[in-house]
C-alpha positions, 0 to 999 in steps of 0.5 A: 812486651815492647813499650815504645817499640814502634816509636823507636823503629821510626826514630832509627829508620829516620836516622838510617835514611838521612844519616842522622845529620846534625842540625848544623851540618850541611845538607847532603845532596839527594843520592842518585837513584841509579847509583848501586853504591849509594843504595848499598850504603843505605842498606848498611845503615838499615842493618845498623838500625836493625841491630840497635832494635835487636840490642834492646829487645826483650829477646836479647835479655835472656841467656844467649839472647844477644848472640841470637839477636845479632844472628837474627839480623844477619839471617834476615839480611840473608833472606832479604838478599835471596828474595830481592836479589838472588831470585829477583828475575822472575822471568827465569824462576828456580827453586832454591833450598831454604836451608833451615840449618842456618836460616832458622827463621819463624821456627822453621820445621826441622822436618821440612825441606823448604824450596822457594821461588819468586814469581810475578802475579801477572804471569803463568808458571808450570811446576813439574816433578815427582813426589818422593816418599816423604810423609807430606808434600805441599805447594803454597802461594804467598803474597807480600813479605813477612812484615807489617807493611806488606803482610805475608799471607798464604793465598792458595795451596795444593797438598797431597790430599788435592794433588792429582798425579800422572803415574805410579811414580808420583809424577805431577804437573801444577800450573800457577796463574794464567787461565785455568788448565788441568786438574792441578791449577792455582790462580795468582791473586794481585800481590802474589810473589812467592812459591813455597814447597814443603817436603815433610819428613817423618823417618829421616833415614828412610824417606826421600824428597822427590824432584821439582822444577819451575818455569815461567811459560813463554820464557824457555829458550829466551836469553836474559836481558842485561841488568842495568845499574839502576835495576841493581840499585833498585834491588838493593833498596828493595833488600833494605825495605825487606829487612826492615819490614821482616825485622819488625814483622817477626817481632809483631808475630812473636808478640801476637803468638807468645805475648802474655804466655807465661813461662812453662805453659802451653796455649790450647791446640788450634786448627790453622786456616792457612791464611797466616802462612801455615797449612790449612790441614794443620793443628799446632800448639805454642808454648814457652819454657824456662829450665835451669840445672835443677829443673826440667820441663816435661811435655806429654802428647798422645798419638793421633791419626796425623800423617805427621806429628812433630815437636820442637823448641826454639829461641825467644827470637822465634828461631829454630835451634841446631837440629842437626847436631843436637836433639832440639826436635823430634817427630813421632817417627823418631820419638819413643812411645812410653808403655802407657801409650804417651809421648813424654818430651823432656826439655832440659839443659843437660842430658836426662838419660831418656830418649825424648830429650829436647836439648835446651843448653843453647836456649835455657829460655825459649819457645815450643811449637808442636804440629799435626799435619794431614789430620782429622779432628783433634779433641780434648784428649789430644791436648798436650800437657806441660809440667816443671819437674825437679831433675832428680825426680824426673823418673817418677813421671815415667812408667817404671819400665821406661828404659835408660838412654845412655851416652852411647845411644845418644851419640848414635841418635845424633849421628843418625840425625847428622847423616840424614840431614847430609843426605837431605841437602845432597851432601852425602849419599852414603 
């Protein structure tokens, strides 16, 4: 998919590091390692190098792909700044909402409220909170980065099936690192650097996330030391390294997951191990689609005993679409089950007049991801199907009693999504 990709990476990065000087130019002095502005200029060159990679990538060649590619670089930059600057002081960690309305990376699940905190592998932490009413909850530890040089690997998790709560309110205490203590404890292996919390919603209108906070043991009450110029410069350089590694890393992930997968097809269902960053009690299905004004894609799925079951579409950049103001994701609490007991999801660029519409107007060609969480064994009966159907013949794949879904219902559906996401991110309590 990306012939000569890593050769190009090396060439571009060599230019970003030395400034692509002419052989006849006078060699510049090595930058001062303690100069934050020199590090900032290095980050600027790194952004330019990643922009050139995005420009020529195959994902930029599909409709809307160039704009999404430019935004992909900026979203990775935002994540790099969060990881290496905003969260850099691991003596005083805190959970920050990873806002999937804008972040969108790695096909982030629209049904999740993600919270992230940085940590050190030689320290101990206390995480305390209350569960809330969401259909699923997990806390997971990660090593490395989402990249090729420092692989992003999940190294331990506690979910609802393992978590011991203290009372009927769902209050809990989890210790991470240090000596084992209490029933809820996770060790920190070398290289551990990140805590990720997921509150997973099914009913966006009724469910609510709980409360959670983190502290490094022994840090309470201690004043933070002043950050030196050299430390700022080092953090900026780390930001630059993160950006390069994440950019190439996500491209590699897309190649691994989607390369060789024909348009309008699905890979077989698989159960995740958790090592690659997903949840160990999760199944998923990946796919690719392409639609035009005259054709739609119909994906079918059956109900299961999963605590959570979701469907979404995304761009060829492995990013989620706008799930607040468009219906680009649906879970089984939101989707309508047809009278024959089957969910039918319709991917199209224009509204087909059915409830389970996935709006592909912003990405006529893109990716599919389906998830099942906290679920037992799934078999062949639960394998989804995919079919390309002429727009004018769509009703023929539904039961005869499938109700129409007109403009008024669609506006209400989107308004409910907008209200729910505003509440999720504490922008509204109405």
